[in-house]
N, C-alpha and C positions, 0 to 999 in steps of 0.2 A: 928266767928262760921262758916261762909261760907268757909273761907280759910282752917280751920281745917278739914272740911268734904272733901274738894278736896284732901288734902294731904292723908287722910285715904283711899279714893277711889283709888288714885294712888298706894299706897302701896299694897292694896289688888290685884290690877291688876298685879303688878310685881310678887307677890307670885303665882298668878294663872298661869302666863306664865312659871315660873320655874317648877311648878308642871306638867304642860302639857309637857314641854320639857323632864322631867324625864320619862314620860310615852311613849313619842314618840321615844326616843332613846333606842333601844333594849339593854338589859344588855349584850348580847353576843357581840355586837359591842364594848362596853366599855371594856369588858374582853379581846377581841382580841387585842385592841389597847394597853392595859396594858401588855399583853404577848409579843407583838411585841417589845415594848420598853425594856422589861426585858431580852429577849433572843436574842442575836446577832446571834448565830448559828441557822440556820433554817434547820432542818432535814426533809427529805422526807420519805414517807412510806417505800421505799426500803432501807432506811438506809443511803442514800447519803446525803451530805450536800451542801447547795447552797453557791456560791461565795458571800461573803458579799459585800455590796456597801458602798462607802464612806470611805473605810479604809485608804486612803491616807491622810485623814483629822484627823486621830487618832494621838496619840503621837508617834513620831519617836524616837526609843530608841537606834538604832545603825545600823552599816552596816559592818559586818565582810567581809574580802576578802582573798581568797587563790588562787591567779591567776595561770594559767597554766605555765606562764613564770618562776615562782619560784618553780615549782613542776614537772620539767622534762616534761612539756607538758601534764601531766596526772593528774591534780588536780581533786579530787573528787567533789569539789564544786568551779568551776572556776569563778563564778559570784559574784558580790556584793550581799549581803543578806540584803536588806533594811527592817527592822523589825518595825512593828507597833502594838501598844496596845492601847485599849481604855483608856481614861483619868481615868474613875472610877476604872479600874482595876490596873492602875499604882498607883493611890492613895492608894488602898487597899494593894498592895504589899509593898509600902513604910512604911505603918503602921504596917503590920503584918509579912512581910518576906515571904509571900506565896500568890499565886493568888486565888481569890474566885472561887467557882463553876460557870461555864458558861463563864469563861474567854476565849476569842479568841485572838490568836496571829497570825498575818499575816506576811509572809516573801515574799516580791516581789524581784525577781532576776533581776539584770541588768548586761549585759555583760560589760567587760572592753572596754572602748572606743578604737577604732582601734589601736592596738599595733604598735609601730615603732621599738623599741629596742628588743633584744632577750629575755629580762626578762618580756616583755609584757608592759613595760611603754612607755610613749611618752612625748614630751616636749610641754608645754603650757605656756602662759605668766607668770603664777605663778611659773613655774619651771618644772622639770622632775618628773613624778609620774604616778599614776593610776587615771583614771577618769571614771565616769559612762557613759556607752554607752546605747544601746537600751534595752528595757524591754525584759525579756526572761523567764518568768514563775512565778508561784504563788504556795507557800506551805502554809498550815495553820494548827494550832493545836487548839484543843478545850478541855477545862478541864471539865470533867464530870465523877466523880468517880464511878457512877453506870453504865453508858453506856460503859465505858472503863476501867473496873476494872482489866482486864487482862494485861493492859499496864500502870499500876500505875496511873490510873485516867486521862490519856490524850489520845486523839485520834489524829491521824496524817493524813493529806490529801494533795493531790497535784492536781492542776488544769491544769497541763501541764508544761513542761520545754521547752518552745519554744516562739517565738515572739507572740505578741497579734494578734488575739483575743484569750482569754483563754477559757477553758471549763467553763460552768456555774454551773456544779455540779461535785462532786467527791465522790468516794467511799473511805472508810478507807484504808489506806496503810497497808501492812502487817507489822508485828513487825520487820522483817528483814530489811525492807526498811528504817525505821526511828526510831521507838520506842526503839529498842534494843540498839542503839547507845546512845540515851538520857539516858536510864536506866543505862548503863554502865559508863557513864561519868559525868552526871549532876543530879543524883538522889537526891543529898543533896540540890539542889537549884530548887526544884519544876520542875524537868525535863526541865529546861530552861537554856540557855547559858548566865546566868547573868554576868559572868566574861567579856563578850564582850559588855555589855551595861552600860556605866558609870552612866546613870541616875538611874538605878536600883542597880548597884553594889556599888556605893559610897553613898548610902542613909545614913542619919544620924544614928549613932549608929554602923555602920560597922567599 
């Protein structure tokens, strides 16, 4: 009997602590935490977006390259484009063939490692080729069909095309800078260059 009473008292105490915790933690705090976890893109009151943190730990989906040495020294995009997408959005794309609302795609640029030959290549122990050099900029796209209705549901941003440090916030780029090219060339693949990303391009069923 004595043992049973002690167990009952302990249970009541635990319940009391849980109830107190529920009242001590403001609902706004819980809501803010949930919102933070749900929304990767953080927009400021002026419409600018913050540079996301930790994106290099997302899923790396590909790195297209069009070096100057193969384009008469005038390549429009001479750097490697190292592209990252969060795991949850990769999973969604593999299931549905489109990205969910709120998807953020980060493209970090790296220069070609110091060219030696006229085509921009160099020789390393593995052979002659192209290799990643220094970081040289960040671009980002955000899927939000309401906010970016005029550009087929995606917003485009750049945090600078230069070595680090990058800008910490960015305003939306004009359609002429980015969106128009995506709309003209990859409208059928959710405004994303899926053909360059084997993980997404070669998904089951394709």
